[in-house]
C-alpha positions as CSV (number, residue, x, y, z in Angstrom):
1,M,129.3,60.6,201.7
2,Q,132.1,60.8,199.2
3,Q,129.8,59.6,196.2
4,Q,128.1,62.4,196.7
5,T,131.4,65.0,197.2
6,I,133.2,63.9,193.9
7,P,130.2,65.0,191.4
8,I,130.3,68.6,193.5
9,K,134.0,68.7,192.9
10,R,133.8,68.4,189.0
11,S,131.0,71.0,188.9
12,M,133.4,73.4,190.7
13,S,136.2,72.1,188.0
14,A,134.3,72.6,184.9
15,Y,133.0,76.1,186.4
16,L,136.3,77.4,187.0
17,R,137.3,76.3,183.6
18,L,134.5,78.1,181.7
19,Q,135.0,81.2,183.9
20,T,138.7,81.6,182.6
21,T,137.8,80.7,179.3
22,G,135.5,83.7,179.0
23,L,137.7,86.3,180.3
24,L,140.8,84.9,177.9
25,L,138.1,86.1,175.2
26,L,137.3,89.3,177.0
27,L,141.3,90.3,177.0
28,A,141.6,89.0,173.4
29,A,138.8,91.3,172.3
30,S,140.2,93.9,174.2
31,L,143.1,93.3,172.6
32,L,141.3,93.6,169.0
33,L,139.9,96.9,169.9
34,W,142.7,98.2,171.0
35,S,144.4,97.4,167.9
36,C,141.8,98.7,165.6
37,T,141.6,102.3,167.5
38,T,145.4,102.5,167.1
39,A,145.2,101.4,163.7
40,E,142.7,103.7,162.8
41,K,144.7,107.1,164.6
42,S,147.7,106.1,162.6
43,N,145.7,106.4,159.7
44,A,144.4,109.6,160.4
45,D,147.6,110.9,161.6
46,E,148.9,110.0,158.0
47,S,146.0,111.6,156.3
48,Q,145.8,114.5,158.3
49,S,150.1,114.8,157.3
50,T,149.0,114.0,153.4
51,T,146.3,117.1,153.9
52,E,148.8,119.1,155.2
53,V,151.6,118.3,152.4
54,V,148.8,119.3,149.8
55,K,148.1,123.0,151.2
56,E,151.5,124.0,150.2
57,I,150.4,125.5,147.3
58,P,152.9,125.6,144.5
59,V,153.2,129.5,143.0
60,V,155.6,131.5,141.4
61,A,157.5,134.7,143.1
62,A,159.7,137.5,142.2
63,P,161.4,140.7,143.7
64,V,159.7,144.1,142.9
65,Q,161.6,146.1,140.2
66,F,162.9,149.3,140.9
67,D,164.2,151.1,138.0
68,N,163.4,153.8,135.2
69,F,160.6,152.8,132.9
70,A,158.8,153.3,129.6
71,L,155.2,153.3,130.7
72,T,151.8,153.7,129.2
73,K,148.8,155.1,130.8
74,T,145.4,154.1,128.2
75,Y,142.6,156.3,128.2
76,T,139.2,156.1,126.6
77,G,138.4,159.2,124.7
78,T,136.1,160.5,121.7
79,F,137.5,161.4,118.1
80,E,137.1,164.8,116.6
81,G,138.2,166.3,113.5
82,G,141.6,168.1,114.2
83,Q,139.3,171.2,113.4
84,Q,136.0,171.0,114.3
85,A,133.2,173.5,113.9
86,N,129.2,173.2,115.6
87,I,127.2,175.4,113.8
88,V,125.1,176.9,116.3
89,A,121.2,178.9,116.1
90,K,121.4,181.8,118.1
91,I,117.4,182.7,117.6
92,T,114.6,180.8,117.8
93,E,113.7,180.3,114.2
94,I,111.9,177.7,111.7
95,V,115.4,175.9,109.7
96,E,114.3,177.2,106.2
97,T,116.8,175.3,104.0
98,I,120.2,173.0,104.6
99,P,122.2,173.4,101.2
100,V,124.6,171.0,102.1
101,E,124.4,166.8,102.8
102,I,126.5,164.7,104.8
103,G,130.0,164.0,103.1
104,D,130.1,167.4,101.3
105,K,133.3,169.5,101.5
106,V,133.1,172.8,102.4
107,I,135.0,176.3,102.2
108,K,135.2,179.1,105.3
109,G,132.5,181.2,105.2
110,Q,130.1,178.9,103.6
111,V,126.8,178.8,104.3
112,V,125.5,175.4,105.7
113,A,122.1,176.3,107.1
114,K,119.3,179.2,106.5
115,L,116.5,180.0,109.2
116,D,113.2,181.9,108.2
117,R,114.1,185.7,107.4
118,Q,110.5,186.4,108.2
119,G,110.2,185.2,111.5
120,P,109.0,186.7,114.6
121,S,112.9,186.9,116.2
122,S,114.5,187.8,112.6
123,R,115.7,191.1,111.9
124,Y,116.5,190.4,109.2
125,H,114.3,192.5,106.8
126,Q,114.5,195.8,109.3
127,A,118.3,195.7,109.1
128,E,118.0,195.4,105.6
129,S,115.6,198.4,105.0
130,A,118.0,200.3,107.3
131,Y,121.1,199.2,105.4
132,K,119.7,200.3,101.9
133,N,118.0,203.8,103.2
134,A,121.4,204.6,104.6
135,E,123.2,203.5,101.1
136,R,121.0,205.5,99.6
137,T,121.5,208.7,101.4
138,R,124.8,208.2,101.8
139,D,124.8,208.1,97.8
140,R,123.1,211.4,97.7
141,M,125.3,212.7,100.1
142,K,128.3,212.4,97.9
143,A,126.6,213.6,94.9
144,L,125.6,217.0,96.8
145,F,129.0,216.7,98.0
146,D,130.7,216.2,94.8
147,A,128.7,219.5,93.8
148,G,129.3,221.6,96.5
149,A,125.7,221.9,97.5
150,V,126.8,220.1,101.3
151,A,129.3,220.2,103.6
152,R,132.0,217.8,104.1
153,Q,130.9,217.2,107.9
154,T,127.0,215.9,105.8
155,L,129.0,213.8,103.8
156,D,131.2,211.9,107.0
157,D,127.7,211.8,109.2
158,A,126.2,210.0,106.3
159,Q,129.1,207.4,105.7
160,T,129.1,206.7,109.4
161,A,125.4,205.7,109.3
162,F,125.7,204.0,106.2
163,E,128.4,201.6,107.6
164,V,126.6,201.5,111.1
165,A,123.2,199.9,109.4
166,S,125.5,197.7,107.0
167,A,127.0,196.4,110.4
168,E,123.6,196.1,111.7
169,F,122.4,194.3,108.5
170,E,125.2,191.9,108.6
171,A,124.4,190.9,112.3
172,A,121.2,189.9,111.4
173,R,122.0,187.9,108.3
174,S,124.5,185.8,110.3
175,L,121.6,185.0,112.8
176,V,119.2,183.3,109.5
177,D,122.1,182.1,107.3
178,L,124.7,180.0,109.2
179,I,128.0,179.8,107.9
180,S,131.1,177.2,108.2
181,P,133.9,179.1,110.3
182,I,136.4,176.7,109.1
183,A,136.9,174.5,105.7
184,G,136.3,170.9,105.7
185,T,133.7,167.9,105.5
186,V,130.2,168.5,106.7
187,T,129.8,165.2,109.4
188,A,126.5,165.5,110.9
189,I,123.5,167.2,110.0
190,H,121.7,167.6,113.3
191,L,118.0,169.0,112.4
192,N,115.7,169.0,109.5
193,V,114.3,171.4,106.8
194,G,110.6,172.5,109.1
195,D,112.4,172.0,112.4
196,V,112.6,174.9,115.0
197,A,116.2,175.5,115.9
198,A,116.7,177.2,119.4
199,P,119.5,179.3,120.8
200,G,122.8,176.9,121.3
201,M,121.1,174.2,119.6
202,S,123.8,172.5,116.6
203,V,122.3,172.5,113.7
204,V,125.4,171.5,111.3
205,T,128.8,170.3,111.9
206,V,132.0,170.4,109.9
207,A,135.1,169.2,110.5
208,E,138.6,168.6,109.2
209,V,138.6,164.8,109.2
210,K,142.6,164.0,107.1
211,R,144.3,165.5,110.6
212,M,142.0,164.1,113.7
213,K,142.4,164.4,117.1
214,I,141.4,162.2,120.3
215,V,139.7,164.0,123.3
216,F,140.2,162.0,126.3
217,H,140.1,163.3,130.3
218,A,142.8,162.4,133.1
219,G,143.1,162.5,136.7
220,E,144.6,164.9,138.8
221,S,147.3,161.9,140.1
222,D,147.8,161.3,136.2
223,L,149.2,165.1,135.7
224,R,152.4,164.3,137.2
225,F,153.7,162.9,134.4
226,L,151.0,163.8,131.6
227,Q,153.2,166.8,129.7
228,E,152.5,168.2,126.1
229,G,154.2,166.8,123.4
230,M,154.7,162.8,124.4
231,R,153.8,160.3,121.8
232,T,150.5,159.1,122.0
233,E,149.4,155.7,120.2
234,V,145.8,156.1,119.2
235,Y,143.4,153.0,118.0
236,S,139.5,151.8,118.2
237,E,138.2,149.1,119.8
238,L,136.5,148.4,116.3
239,R,140.0,148.2,114.7
240,P,142.7,147.6,117.7
241,D,145.3,146.5,114.9
242,L,144.9,150.1,113.0
243,K,147.2,152.3,115.3
244,R,147.9,155.7,114.2
245,D,151.4,157.6,116.1
246,G,149.8,160.8,117.5
247,T,151.1,163.7,119.7
248,L,149.6,165.0,123.3
249,T,149.2,168.3,122.3
250,Q,146.9,170.0,124.9
251,I,145.9,169.9,128.2
252,T,143.7,172.3,130.2
253,K,144.7,173.9,133.0
254,S,141.9,173.6,135.0
255,A,139.3,170.6,136.3
256,D,136.1,170.1,135.2
257,V,133.7,171.5,138.1
258,T,131.4,167.9,137.7
259,T,134.0,165.1,137.1
260,R,137.0,166.8,138.8
261,T,139.2,165.4,135.8
262,F,141.2,167.3,133.0
263,E,140.6,167.3,129.4
264,A,143.7,166.5,127.1
265,K,143.8,166.6,123.1
266,A,146.1,164.8,121.2
267,L,146.7,164.7,117.5
268,F,147.4,162.4,114.5
269,D,147.1,162.1,111.0
270,N,143.5,160.1,109.9
271,T,144.4,157.2,107.2
272,D,144.2,157.5,103.3
273,D,140.8,155.9,103.6
274,L,139.7,158.2,106.4
275,W,139.1,155.3,108.5
276,F,138.8,157.4,112.0
277,R,135.6,159.5,112.0
278,P,134.3,162.3,114.6
279,G,132.2,161.1,117.5
280,M,133.7,157.9,117.4
281,F,134.9,156.0,121.0
282,G,138.5,155.4,120.6
283,I,141.6,154.5,122.6
284,A,144.7,156.7,123.7
285,Q,148.1,155.1,124.9
286,V,150.0,158.0,126.4
287,V,154.0,156.6,126.1
288,Y,155.7,158.0,129.4
289,T,159.1,156.9,130.5
290,T,160.1,157.9,133.9
291,P,162.1,161.0,135.1
292,E,163.1,158.5,138.2
293,P,162.7,154.7,139.1
294,V,159.8,153.6,139.9
295,I,158.6,150.1,141.7
296,A,157.1,148.0,139.1
297,I,155.6,144.4,139.5
298,P,154.0,142.3,136.4
299,K,150.3,142.9,135.9
300,T,149.9,138.9,136.6
301,A,150.9,139.5,140.2
302,I,147.5,142.1,140.9
303,V,144.3,140.5,142.2
304,R,141.3,142.5,142.1
305,D,138.6,142.1,144.3
306,Q,135.2,144.4,144.9
307,G,136.9,147.3,143.8
308,T,140.7,146.8,145.6
309,N,143.8,146.1,144.0
310,D,146.0,144.1,145.9
311,V,149.0,141.5,145.8
312,F,150.8,138.8,147.7
313,L,153.6,139.3,149.7
314,V,155.7,136.2,150.1
315,E,156.9,135.9,153.7
316,G,158.9,132.6,154.3
317,N,156.7,129.8,153.1
318,T,153.6,131.9,153.7
319,V,151.9,134.9,151.9
320,R,150.4,138.0,153.2
321,R,147.5,140.1,151.3
322,Q,149.1,143.5,150.7
323,S,146.7,146.3,149.1
324,V,148.6,148.4,146.7
325,Q,147.4,151.4,144.1
326,L,148.4,151.4,140.4
327,G,150.2,153.8,138.8
328,I,151.0,154.2,134.9
329,S,151.8,150.3,133.0
330,S,153.2,148.8,130.5
331,E,152.1,145.9,128.5
332,L,153.2,143.8,131.1
333,L,154.8,146.0,133.9
334,I,152.7,148.2,136.3
335,E,153.6,150.7,138.5
336,V,152.7,150.4,142.2
337,R,152.5,152.2,145.8
338,G,152.2,150.1,148.7
339,V,155.0,147.4,148.4
340,T,159.4,148.4,149.4
341,R,161.8,147.5,147.4
342,S,162.8,144.6,149.3
343,D,159.2,142.4,149.2
344,S,158.9,139.6,147.1
345,I,155.8,139.0,145.7
346,V,153.7,136.2,144.3
347,T,153.0,136.8,140.3
348,M,151.9,133.2,139.1
349,G,149.2,131.0,141.4
350,T,147.4,134.0,142.7
351,N,144.4,132.6,142.0
352,Q,145.0,129.0,143.8
353,I,146.1,131.4,147.5
354,E,144.5,133.3,149.8
355,D,146.1,135.3,153.0
356,G,147.9,133.4,155.4
357,S,148.2,130.3,152.5
358,K,151.2,128.0,152.9
359,I,153.3,127.8,149.8
360,T,156.3,126.0,148.0
361,L,158.2,128.6,145.2
362,I,158.5,127.0,142.1
363,D,159.8,128.5,138.8
364,A,157.9,129.2,136.4
365,A,159.1,126.2,134.1
366,R,157.5,124.1,136.1
367,F,154.5,125.9,137.5
368,S,151.9,124.9,134.9
369,V,153.1,121.0,135.6
370,A,152.8,121.9,139.2
371,E,149.3,123.5,139.0
372,S,147.9,120.4,136.9
373,S,149.2,117.8,139.5
374,S,147.6,119.9,142.3
375,S,144.4,119.8,140.7
376,E,144.2,116.4,139.7
377,S,145.1,115.9,143.5
378,A,142.3,118.0,144.2
379,K,139.9,115.4,142.4
């Protein structure tokens, strides 16, 4: 019996050792898995912490300015002669001749175009015949009066009839002989010989080009600062380096019924070579000194998006996007409404942030370096 029992005991002992070893291996694997999980969580926490640090975007901020400013308001307009006249047709007739060319100098009262005197709309020949007949009658009555053959009243009646016929003839002649009402230079010829001119149609334009003006339109909100006599700087986008000093000379008292804007004009002296020409597009910058302090901020702080103008207000270590209304501006500053005198706004770095972004305030000298570092980190 003992010989059979000993092998059984040995088998049990080996079984127990094997089971113990398995439990130890399982425990070791569990400890290894727990250690890896802990390490991954620690790495994730560190990564999240690093991400949070990156999200604190460096920006430059400054308090708003509240003071009197010499600001400018820019308008787009059209150049015209200091005096300019569009000579238009008053009747429907064929253009018979145009005795001038572009660039010709003309004097006041000079004929610049002639319409057909024999056309159906012209009364020139009828008026001319009536004038000549009245003139002959007057001369005959005067001779009879001098001879004592007629009364003074008869002569006066003949004189009156002559004056009426003379006025009607002059009116008929002005319909076919188009004259310039000013002295200047022919700047445009709108029709050719043989064309049919209709009432109100421009035939020739004459302008004074040594003295020019720019015509532009201002909105209702601009009337609070625009005043006649203000200095106005004038130039063309074709030659932004060629600027002329002018004076705001006229602002209409009523708005255009279509655009709801007010027409304004500024006069200036042309260059010696008469570079500025009527009909060209131009820029007028009206210089304005505010009579009262206004809130102004750097133009770099303005964020334009889908037709709105916004700024980022600094609130602790975050920013809040705020809509503003723009006013007059200078080269660097612009008047705004929608912020208070105590606000601080982001002036550099606005393209890197959005509403609610966490920020770090730095000075302007360090901004470019910080921005470059932030860009490299993002890569």
